[in-house]
C-alpha positions in Angstrom: -58.9 -28.9 -48.8 -57.4 -25.5 -49.9 -56.8 -24.2 -46.6 -54.9 -27.9 -45.5 -52.4 -27.4 -48.9 -51.8 -23.8 -47.7 -51.1 -24.2 -44.1 -49.4 -27.5 -43.6 -47.4 -26.5 -47.0 -48.5 -29.4 -49.1 -47.9 -30.3 -52.5 -50.8 -29.8 -55.0 -50.7 -33.9 -56.2 -51.8 -34.6 -52.5 -55.0 -34.7 -53.2 -54.3 -37.4 -55.8 -52.4 -39.8 -53.3 -54.8 -43.2 -53.1 -55.3 -43.0 -49.2 -56.2 -39.4 -49.1 -58.6 -40.2 -52.1 -60.1 -43.3 -49.8 -60.9 -40.9 -47.0 -62.6 -38.9 -49.4 -64.8 -41.4 -50.7 -65.8 -42.6 -47.0 -66.9 -39.1 -46.0 -68.7 -38.4 -49.0 -69.1 -41.4 -51.6 -70.8 -39.0 -53.8 -67.7 -37.0 -53.7 -66.4 -35.5 -57.5 -62.7 -36.8 -58.2 -60.6 -34.1 -57.0 -57.7 -33.4 -59.1 -54.3 -31.5 -58.3 -55.4 -28.8 -61.3 -58.5 -28.0 -59.1 -56.1 -27.7 -56.0 -54.1 -25.1 -57.9 -57.3 -23.0 -58.8 -58.9 -23.2 -55.0 -55.5 -22.2 -53.5 -55.5 -19.0 -56.2 -58.8 -18.5 -55.2 -58.3 -18.2 -51.5 -55.8 -16.1 -52.2 -57.9 -13.9 -54.4 -60.3 -13.8 -51.7 -57.5 -13.0 -49.1 -56.1 -10.5 -51.0 -59.3 -8.7 -51.2 -60.1 -9.2 -47.4 -56.7 -7.6 -47.0 -57.6 -4.3 -49.1 -60.7 -3.9 -47.6 -59.0 -3.8 -44.3 -56.4 -1.1 -45.0 -58.9 1.1 -46.7 -60.7 1.5 -44.0 -57.8 1.7 -41.3 -58.3 5.1 -39.5 -54.7 5.3 -39.0 -51.6 6.0 -41.6 -50.0 2.9 -43.0 -46.5 2.6 -42.5 -44.4 0.0 -44.9 -41.4 -2.1 -43.8 -39.3 -4.1 -45.9 -37.2 -6.7 -45.0 -34.5 -8.8 -47.2 -34.1 -12.7 -46.7 -31.3 -14.6 -47.9 -31.9 -18.1 -48.9 -29.4 -21.4 -48.1 -29.1 -21.2 -52.1 -27.8 -18.0 -51.4 -30.7 -16.2 -53.2 -32.2 -13.0 -52.2 -35.9 -12.1 -51.4 -37.5 -9.0 -50.1 -40.9 -9.1 -48.1 -43.0 -5.8 -48.0 -45.1 -5.6 -44.8 -47.9 -2.8 -44.0 -48.4 -1.9 -40.5 -51.3 0.0 -39.0 -53.4 0.6 -35.9 -57.1 -1.0 -36.4 -60.2 1.1 -34.7 -59.6 -1.3 -31.8 -56.5 0.2 -30.9 -54.8 -3.0 -31.9 -51.4 -3.5 -33.8 -51.5 -5.1 -37.1 -49.1 -6.4 -39.4 -49.8 -7.7 -42.5 -47.5 -8.8 -45.6 -48.2 -7.4 -48.8 -45.6 -9.2 -50.9 -42.5 -11.9 -51.0 -40.6 -11.8 -54.1 -37.2 -12.8 -55.6 -34.6 -9.8 -56.3 -31.6 -9.9 -58.3 -28.0 -8.4 -57.1 -28.4 -4.7 -57.0 -24.8 -4.1 -57.6 -25.3 -0.8 -59.4 -22.2 1.2 -58.7 -19.9 -2.0 -57.5 -19.9 -3.1 -61.3 -17.4 -0.8 -62.3 -14.9 -2.2 -59.8 -16.2 -5.8 -60.2 -12.7 -7.1 -61.6 -11.3 -6.6 -58.4 -14.1 -7.6 -56.6 -14.4 -11.2 -58.5 -11.0 -11.8 -58.2 -11.1 -11.7 -53.8 -14.5 -13.5 -54.6 -12.9 -16.8 -56.6 -9.7 -16.9 -54.0 -12.2 -17.3 -51.3 -14.0 -19.8 -53.1 -11.2 -21.8 -54.2 -10.1 -22.3 -50.7 -13.5 -22.8 -49.4 -13.8 -25.5 -52.1 -12.4 -28.6 -50.3 -10.8 -29.5 -47.3 -7.2 -30.0 -48.6 -7.1 -26.8 -50.0 -8.4 -25.3 -46.4 -5.8 -27.8 -44.6 -2.9 -26.4 -47.0 -4.0 -22.6 -46.8 -3.8 -22.9 -43.0 -0.3 -24.4 -43.6 0.2 -20.9 -45.7 -1.3 -18.7 -42.6 1.0 -20.1 -40.5 4.2 -20.1 -42.4 3.7 -16.1 -43.2 3.0 -15.4 -39.6 1.1 -12.3 -38.0 -2.4 -12.8 -39.6 -5.3 -13.2 -36.8 -7.0 -16.0 -38.6 -9.8 -15.8 -36.1 -12.2 -14.2 -38.7 -11.7 -16.3 -41.6 -12.5 -15.9 -45.0 -16.1 -14.4 -45.6 -17.9 -14.9 -49.0 -20.1 -11.8 -49.9 -24.1 -12.1 -50.5 -24.8 -11.4 -53.7 -28.0 -9.6 -52.7 -26.5 -7.7 -50.0 -23.8 -4.9 -51.2 -22.6 -4.2 -48.0 -21.7 -7.8 -47.5 -19.0 -6.9 -50.3 -16.9 -5.0 -47.4 -17.1 -7.9 -45.1 -15.7 -9.8 -47.7 -12.9 -7.4 -48.5 -12.1 -6.5 -45.2 -11.6 -10.5 -44.6 -9.7 -11.3 -47.6 -7.5 -8.4 -47.5 -6.0 -10.1 -44.0 -4.7 -12.9 -45.8 -2.7 -11.4 -48.5 0.5 -12.4 -47.7 -1.4 -16.3 -47.4 -2.5 -16.2 -50.7 0.8 -15.1 -52.3 2.2 -18.1 -50.4 -0.8 -20.4 -51.6 0.4 -19.0 -55.4 4.0 -20.6 -54.5 2.5 -24.4 -53.1 -0.6 -24.7 -55.4 0.1 -24.3 -59.2 -3.8 -24.9 -60.0 -4.4 -21.9 -57.7 -4.7 -18.8 -60.8 -7.4 -16.3 -59.4 -4.8 -14.8 -56.6 -5.2 -11.0 -57.4 -2.2 -9.0 -58.6 -0.6 -6.4 -56.6 -3.1 -4.1 -58.5 -5.7 -5.7 -57.9 -4.8 -6.1 -54.2 -4.3 -2.0 -53.8 -7.5 -1.2 -55.6 -9.6 -3.9 -53.4 -8.0 -1.8 -50.2 -9.6 1.4 -51.9 -12.8 0.1 -52.1 -13.1 -1.6 -48.7 -11.9 1.7 -47.2 -14.5 3.7 -49.5 -17.1 1.2 -48.2 -16.5 1.0 -44.8 -18.5 4.1 -43.6 -21.7 3.4 -45.7 -21.4 -0.6 -43.9 -21.3 1.2 -40.7 -24.4 3.2 -41.4 -26.3 0.6 -42.9 -25.7 -1.7 -40.2 -27.2 1.3 -38.0 -30.6 1.6 -40.1 -30.6 -2.5 -39.2 -30.9 -1.9 -35.5 -33.6 -3.7 -34.0 -33.2 -2.2 -30.2 -33.6 1.2 -30.5 -35.7 3.4 -32.5 -34.1 4.6 -36.0 -36.6 6.9 -37.7 -34.5 9.9 -36.4 -31.2 8.5 -37.6 -32.0 8.4 -41.3 -31.8 12.0 -42.1 -28.2 12.7 -40.8 -27.0 9.1 -42.0 -28.5 9.7 -45.3 -26.9 13.1 -45.3 -23.5 11.6 -44.6 -23.5 9.8 -47.7 -24.3 12.4 -49.9 -21.0 14.3 -48.3 -19.1 11.0 -48.7 -20.1 10.6 -52.6 -19.5 14.2 -52.9 -16.1 14.0 -51.5 -15.0 10.6 -53.5 -16.3 12.0 -57.2 -13.0 13.9 -57.9 -10.9 10.5 -56.7 -7.7 10.1 -58.8 -8.4 6.5 -59.1 -10.4 6.2 -62.2 -12.4 3.0 -61.3 -13.4 4.4 -57.6 -14.4 7.6 -59.5 -17.1 6.1 -61.8 -18.2 3.5 -59.3 -18.6 6.7 -57.1 -20.4 8.6 -59.9 -22.8 5.6 -60.8 -23.7 5.2 -56.6 -24.4 9.3 -56.5 -27.1 8.8 -59.9 -28.6 5.8 -57.8 -28.7 8.0 -54.6 -29.8 11.2 -56.1 -32.9 9.3 -57.4 -34.0 8.9 -53.8 -32.7 11.7 -52.0 -35.0 14.3 -53.6 -38.2 11.9 -53.1 -37.9 11.2 -49.5 -35.3 13.9 -48.0 -38.9 16.1 -47.0 -40.3 13.0 -45.0 -37.0 12.4 -43.2 -36.7 16.4 -42.5 -39.9 16.3 -40.3 -38.9 13.3 -38.1 -35.5 15.0 -37.4 -37.4 18.5 -36.4 -39.6 16.4 -34.0 -36.4 15.2 -32.1 -36.5 17.8 -29.4 -32.6 17.6 -29.4 -32.1 18.6 -33.3 -34.9 20.7 -34.5 -34.2 22.7 -36.9 -31.0 23.8 -36.2 -29.5 20.5 -37.8 -31.9 20.7 -40.7 -30.5 24.2 -41.6 -27.0 23.0 -41.2 -27.3 19.7 -43.5 -29.0 21.7 -46.2 -26.7 24.6 -46.2 -23.7 22.2 -46.4 -25.4 20.2 -49.4 -26.7 22.9 -51.0 -25.5 26.8 -50.5 -27.6 28.5 -53.0 -31.0 27.0 -52.6 -31.4 25.4 -49.4 -33.6 28.2 -47.7 -35.7 27.5 -50.2 -35.6 23.5 -49.4 -36.3 24.4 -45.3 -39.5 26.4 -46.2 -40.7 23.1 -48.1 -39.9 21.4 -45.2 -41.8 23.6 -42.5 -45.2 24.0 -45.3 -45.1 20.4 -45.6 -45.2 19.9 -41.4 -48.0 22.6 -41.2 -50.2 20.7 -43.8 -49.2 17.5 -41.4 -50.0 19.7 -38.1 -53.4 21.0 -39.6 -54.5 17.4 -41.0 -53.7 15.8 -37.6 -55.6 18.7 -36.0 -58.5 18.2 -38.3 -59.1 14.2 -37.6 -58.7 14.8 -33.6 -61.3 17.8 -33.7 -63.8 15.5 -35.6 -63.1 12.7 -33.3 -63.7 15.0 -30.2 -67.2 16.5 -31.9 -68.0 12.9 -32.3 -67.4 12.1 -28.7 -69.0 15.4 -27.5 -72.3 14.8 -29.7 -72.4 10.9 -28.2 -72.1 11.9 -24.6 -74.8 14.6 -25.1 -77.4 12.2 -26.7 -76.3 9.8 -23.9 -77.4 12.3 -21.2 -80.7 13.3 -23.2 -81.8 9.9 -23.5 -81.3 9.3 -19.5 -83.1 12.6 -18.7 -85.9 11.2 -20.5 -86.1 8.2 -18.6 -85.8 10.1 -15.2 -88.8 10.0 -12.9 
């Protein structure tokens, strides 16, 4: 019963339906009453059994395990994240297993500093989209001011995807004059950004543009991306360093907040990303030397030496594993030859 509930996405109350209970009685007149609470416990036990089975399967995996994450947005604009483990089993079959699927809160750490400017743009778009009458009136404003490419349209951001803020700002900036006309035509429209907010919105859009391009590059699915991460993350670091001395105080504050978050992860993952670059025959250590020297002119050589040491350790580990497999195969072949010889006439 628990498997039926899981597989067909049935409510727990399904087991208490009158016809279902009649069917159970027909199958077994001595069946005990099956309640929704029992169903909840049974589904929970199935989950725990499957979880333990997956742990054992991962522990027996002869290969390394790769973790990937994917963000998903529901129609309610709530965000979720899925963590998946990928590994090759002993039969050389690629396995992909979901480890976790949970709701995530909006992660706009650095963008909180510019929330006022962004919020005004968001409210303006929402106001226009809330009714058909407002959309028609806004279309007339676009036509009146002229010179606006309305093929793009107004786009709202998604709270759990910070890069969608760039898409929203880029779309709303094209309609500045139309919103100015809407203020004169509709006295209820009070969320139009001021001239100062429009200018700051443009600064934020231009600041986010390269981050948007880099993010889209990471999300590519028709080409390998592992060798792209190091260079693109290095570009992000350079952009943050350039903007941390920005004249605009709000943009500067936003940059510093993002930089703190960025440095938290850069120090942990730069080595493995560097190794991937070195394995790219077009780049090798030349790119690593250049990027590290630009980022840290004093201690860059030490960082490069760490990458080299880690690479040697990784190579030795794979070399040992291959040697063990070769030895095992050779021993098995020798044993088979001896068995065949003993049965020879």
